[in-house]
Wavefront OBJ file of the C-alpha trace (Angstrom):
o trace
v 124.451 61.502 164.128
v 124.710 57.960 162.922
v 124.313 56.826 159.369
v 123.168 53.148 158.014
v 122.475 52.000 154.363
v 123.702 55.439 152.940
v 123.984 55.396 149.197
v 125.242 58.963 148.964
v 126.880 60.399 152.172
v 128.190 63.348 150.431
v 124.779 65.012 150.236
v 123.382 65.488 153.767
v 122.257 68.979 154.000
v 118.461 67.766 154.281
v 119.453 65.237 156.893
v 118.826 66.148 160.678
v 121.850 66.887 162.654
v 120.545 64.497 165.546
v 119.147 60.955 165.208
v 119.985 57.825 163.393
v 119.623 58.131 159.534
v 118.770 54.551 158.459
v 118.012 55.282 154.712
v 119.243 58.071 152.726
v 119.617 58.451 149.025
v 120.244 61.071 146.233
v 121.678 61.487 142.713
v 119.979 58.165 141.713
v 120.787 56.916 138.119
v 118.085 56.933 135.364
v 117.242 53.196 135.679
v 116.930 53.295 139.389
v 114.396 56.403 139.085
v 112.442 54.342 136.145
v 112.266 51.190 138.502
v 111.051 53.401 141.349
v 108.576 55.103 139.320
v 107.459 51.233 138.174
v 107.007 50.351 141.940
v 104.983 53.409 142.678
v 102.636 52.960 139.628
v 102.027 49.412 140.683
v 101.132 50.625 144.122
v 99.081 53.304 143.195
v 97.226 51.219 140.586
v 96.574 48.751 143.297
v 95.239 51.319 145.630
v 92.694 52.752 143.239
v 91.646 49.130 141.803
v 91.089 48.145 145.536
v 88.562 50.557 146.079
v 86.834 49.951 142.528
v 87.024 46.197 143.053
v 83.382 45.595 143.574
v 82.577 47.491 140.433
v 85.268 45.761 138.254
v 84.154 42.265 139.567
v 80.420 43.443 138.446
v 81.482 44.695 135.135
v 83.437 41.613 134.489
v 80.482 39.322 135.252
v 78.011 41.240 133.241
v 80.363 41.468 130.266
v 81.430 37.866 130.584
v 84.892 38.596 130.354
v 86.408 35.338 131.411
v 89.913 36.130 131.133
v 89.772 38.930 133.579
v 87.407 36.977 135.883
v 90.002 34.106 135.979
v 92.667 36.605 137.033
v 90.656 38.025 139.798
v 89.744 34.388 141.121
v 93.520 33.680 141.037
v 94.460 36.942 142.806
v 91.774 36.379 145.303
v 92.860 32.582 146.006
v 96.513 33.977 146.557
v 95.464 36.835 148.827
v 93.296 34.967 151.071
v 95.331 31.575 151.119
v 97.207 31.255 154.387
v 100.936 31.451 153.730
v 104.011 32.424 155.639
v 106.209 35.141 154.644
v 109.264 33.284 153.341
v 112.699 34.086 151.533
v 110.977 34.874 148.295
v 108.638 37.259 149.775
v 111.435 39.005 151.830
v 113.685 39.168 148.475
v 110.646 40.874 146.870
v 110.241 43.418 149.485
v 113.849 44.355 150.487
v 115.656 43.896 147.249
v 113.157 45.381 144.897
v 110.279 47.350 146.426
v 111.890 48.713 149.319
v 114.967 49.616 147.436
v 113.553 51.175 144.337
v 110.570 52.953 145.865
v 113.018 55.205 147.722
v 115.092 55.775 144.721
v 112.360 57.538 142.620
v 112.727 60.651 144.659
v 115.367 63.391 144.207
v 116.220 62.950 147.647
v 115.088 60.387 150.429
v 116.092 59.897 153.993
v 114.568 58.004 157.043
v 115.597 59.050 160.460
v 114.927 57.667 163.886
v 114.993 59.915 166.816
v 114.351 57.069 169.233
v 116.189 53.671 169.457
v 115.581 51.466 166.491
v 112.723 49.098 166.575
v 113.723 45.704 168.293
v 111.989 42.344 166.981
v 110.675 41.737 170.508
v 109.496 45.428 170.691
v 105.979 45.548 172.076
v 103.151 48.100 172.824
v 104.584 50.879 170.542
v 102.083 52.818 168.403
v 103.579 54.768 165.330
v 101.150 57.516 164.298
v 102.152 58.786 161.135
v 101.400 62.110 159.131
v 100.520 63.498 156.747
v 98.558 60.900 155.052
v 98.865 62.699 151.572
v 97.249 61.157 148.432
v 98.575 57.707 148.841
v 100.743 57.674 151.993
v 103.907 57.242 150.299
v 106.104 58.346 153.170
v 104.136 55.677 155.206
v 104.526 53.057 152.555
v 108.293 53.619 152.743
v 108.242 52.654 156.398
v 105.923 49.882 155.724
v 108.234 48.279 153.163
v 111.369 48.767 155.349
v 112.989 45.820 156.840
v 113.592 47.729 160.107
v 109.670 47.951 160.704
v 109.090 44.180 159.534
v 107.665 43.343 163.086
v 105.287 46.247 163.010
v 101.914 45.867 162.011
v 100.732 48.462 159.616
v 97.071 49.349 159.737
v 95.099 50.281 156.722
v 91.625 51.501 155.911
v 88.990 48.375 155.989
v 87.638 49.398 152.522
v 91.321 48.851 151.205
v 92.279 45.961 153.299
v 89.146 43.779 152.232
v 90.059 44.209 148.659
v 91.974 40.777 147.433
v 94.280 43.267 145.234
v 95.435 45.313 148.322
v 95.489 42.319 150.369
v 97.822 40.584 148.105
v 100.213 43.510 147.502
v 100.299 44.301 151.267
v 100.976 40.749 152.236
v 103.907 40.649 149.823
v 105.325 43.799 151.099
v 104.902 43.818 154.868
v 102.656 43.005 157.836
v 99.385 44.507 157.104
v 96.187 44.970 159.583
v 92.843 46.727 159.715
v 92.368 49.981 160.975
v 88.858 49.316 162.594
v 88.379 49.389 166.322
v 87.697 45.657 166.592
v 90.794 44.733 164.906
v 93.067 47.280 166.583
v 91.707 45.750 169.878
v 92.652 42.489 169.142
v 96.206 43.620 168.024
v 96.757 45.531 171.152
v 95.591 42.663 173.467
v 98.347 40.740 171.952
v 100.712 43.652 172.661
v 101.829 43.871 168.804
v 103.436 47.188 167.844
v 101.351 49.135 165.355
v 101.516 51.828 162.807
v 98.546 54.044 161.602
v 98.107 57.483 159.755
v 95.356 58.555 162.147
v 94.328 61.560 159.810
v 92.857 58.938 157.422
v 91.103 60.084 154.306
v 90.148 63.362 155.666
v 93.841 64.202 155.886
v 94.301 63.030 152.206
v 91.223 65.469 151.324
v 92.821 68.621 153.017
v 96.398 67.814 151.491
v 97.862 71.067 149.982
v 101.234 71.526 148.280
v 101.485 74.775 149.648
v 100.771 74.068 153.221
v 101.716 71.572 156.115
v 98.379 70.148 157.402
v 97.505 67.382 159.542
v 93.722 66.304 160.473
v 94.239 65.502 163.876
v 91.756 67.853 166.172
v 88.947 65.437 165.999
v 91.259 62.129 165.886
v 91.307 60.814 169.482
v 89.990 57.187 169.079
v 93.795 56.191 168.835
v 94.828 58.002 171.911
v 92.073 56.139 173.897
v 93.210 52.694 172.591
v 96.702 53.548 173.678
v 95.559 54.599 177.041
v 93.530 51.510 177.416
v 96.514 49.208 176.850
v 99.581 51.222 178.146
v 100.948 51.891 174.955
v 103.828 54.332 173.885
v 102.801 56.676 170.941
v 105.404 57.698 168.392
v 104.689 60.663 166.247
v 106.218 60.271 162.758
v 106.415 63.068 159.904
v 107.029 62.839 156.441
v 108.300 66.238 154.966
v 107.534 66.406 151.349
v 104.441 64.130 151.310
v 102.439 67.408 150.392
v 104.495 67.790 147.396
v 103.897 64.330 145.783
v 100.529 65.488 144.102
v 98.607 68.547 143.745
v 95.240 68.347 145.100
v 92.197 70.704 144.296
v 91.495 72.951 147.228
v 87.841 73.840 148.794
v 84.392 72.483 149.083
v 85.695 71.148 152.524
v 82.359 70.345 153.964
v 81.172 68.380 151.098
v 84.300 66.485 150.818
v 84.923 65.863 154.525
v 81.273 64.536 154.552
v 82.207 62.031 151.705
v 85.162 60.778 153.851
v 82.757 59.881 156.658
v 81.388 57.322 154.388
v 84.967 55.939 153.472
v 85.006 57.728 150.018
v 88.233 59.416 149.123
v 87.355 62.992 148.320
v 90.584 63.951 146.481
v 91.280 65.318 143.080
v 94.739 65.117 142.341
v 97.592 65.054 139.646
v 101.369 64.296 139.791
v 103.632 64.086 137.071
v 102.263 66.222 133.820
v 102.801 63.364 131.454
v 101.561 60.603 133.897
v 99.395 62.089 136.641
v 98.964 58.901 138.573
v 102.767 59.029 139.232
v 103.858 61.371 141.970
v 106.336 64.318 141.276
v 109.993 63.770 141.819
v 110.255 65.772 145.170
v 112.014 65.136 148.115
v 110.977 63.011 151.080
v 112.269 63.070 154.551
v 110.698 60.648 157.200
v 111.324 61.601 160.865
v 110.407 58.759 163.287
v 110.070 60.797 166.686
v 110.550 60.226 170.433
v 108.170 57.930 172.447
v 105.305 59.461 174.364
v 104.731 57.070 177.066
v 100.995 56.842 178.298
v 99.874 55.370 181.526
v 97.570 52.314 181.459
v 94.051 53.242 182.128
v 91.202 50.566 181.567
v 88.406 52.927 181.595
v 89.763 56.416 180.382
v 87.658 59.293 180.861
v 87.184 61.924 178.267
v 89.281 64.327 180.450
v 91.897 61.714 180.378
v 91.894 61.408 176.519
v 91.930 64.960 176.045
v 94.841 65.291 178.265
v 96.811 62.923 176.339
v 95.558 63.916 172.975
v 96.957 67.331 173.676
v 100.266 65.968 174.776
v 100.219 63.966 171.475
v 99.574 67.039 169.507
v 102.411 68.878 171.350
v 105.018 66.066 170.583
v 103.841 66.000 166.715
v 104.291 69.799 166.540
v 107.753 69.438 168.309
v 108.817 66.993 165.867
v 107.810 69.422 162.959
v 109.347 72.392 164.628
v 112.737 70.723 165.446
v 113.259 69.295 161.943
v 111.702 72.000 159.661
v 114.976 74.105 159.194
v 116.909 71.280 158.266
v 114.528 70.351 155.327
v 113.199 73.840 154.074
v 116.342 75.888 155.145
v 116.987 78.575 157.643
v 114.751 81.244 155.602
v 112.096 79.366 154.372
v 111.649 77.115 157.483
v 111.202 79.934 159.840
v 107.968 80.798 158.119
v 106.685 77.352 157.997
v 104.203 76.245 160.613
v 102.128 72.899 161.167
v 98.560 73.617 160.272
v 96.204 71.618 162.627
v 92.578 70.729 161.247
l 1 2 3 4 5 6 7 8 9 10 11 12 13 14 15 16 17 18 19 20 21 22 23 24 25 26 27 28 29 30 31 32 33 34 35 36 37 38 39 40 41 42 43 44 45 46 47 48 49 50 51 52 53 54 55 56 57 58 59 60 61 62 63 64 65 66 67 68 69 70 71 72 73 74 75 76 77 78 79 80 81 82 83 84 85 86 87 88 89 90 91 92 93 94 95 96 97 98 99 100 101 102 103 104 105 106 107 108 109 110 111 112 113 114 115 116 117 118 119 120 121 122 123 124 125 126 127 128 129 130 131 132 133 134 135 136 137 138 139 140 141 142 143 144 145 146 147 148 149 150 151 152 153 154 155 156 157 158 159 160 161 162 163 164 165 166 167 168 169 170 171 172 173 174 175 176 177 178 179 180 181 182 183 184 185 186 187 188 189 190 191 192 193 194 195 196 197 198 199 200 201 202 203 204 205 206 207 208 209 210 211 212 213 214 215 216 217 218 219 220 221 222 223 224 225 226 227 228 229 230 231 232 233 234 235 236 237 238 239 240 241 242 243 244 245 246 247 248 249 250 251 252 253 254 255 256 257 258 259 260 261 262 263 264 265 266 267 268 269 270 271 272 273 274 275 276 277 278 279 280 281 282 283 284 285 286 287 288 289 290 291 292 293 294 295 296 297 298 299 300 301 302 303 304 305 306 307 308 309 310 311 312 313 314 315 316 317 318 319 320 321 322 323 324 325 326 327 328 329 330 331 332 333 334 335 336 337 338
């Protein structure tokens, strides 16, 4: 095992025995924890305000709140004005967001079981699970300099909001998760990242079960076949523990998801429910699943390679669960497929 950027190498019981540990932390100070919490509150608040931005704008116009309206206009201008990611933005991402986001958790690790991404790397698709309430594990990859050349795709409903647009441009390389945009990115050979479970995977999130919403998620496999992409399964142990989520009423909630409406009812910290619980997060980036290039894949082709992807995802989970949960609990943990 090789380790880089390790804050506390004395505590590695939760880290895998194989792979490249590119980020690891534990025993963080109170100041580091508070700063990490600040980053997370800013991120979650941006997420919520982005979905509610049309209503916020309408309310501001109706009430003639010129101060808030002026702030919205300034943020919107900054969000959509073309600008390059310079040194100031890079400093904000690496020295603040990337560093302190991870230090909020009791323990954090990011492990690659494949070669580290190369700046010239192309035609790689990072499929991330689980979505969780707010993709917190996914966002640690997004903020990381290691993944700076990978385009991370987000829900169109989020991406079109000036609030989320500005945050995402300041902290990484964002993109839209709709089919038209994905095809455009793939035609250029860009490496991409996406949580294919989407809002549905957030909806079924449970702090007691490891769950992924994947049985009906085959579109990304078809796109990867059409362009000859390799798919890399990624899994974040601990994402399910960041928030509690009300269980049940699945048909109704999943139906709301089809309209791009998050059907979650969550709470995190007792005193500040919007803040996640201080659990452990361990992100594992698996091995490449190389797909053939088939310009017009049949349903059978898609089914075949979707099945191979699910097998690779389950293997990633099984190979690392004992090191995260421990020998006793880990043997009773299994990945639940929806």
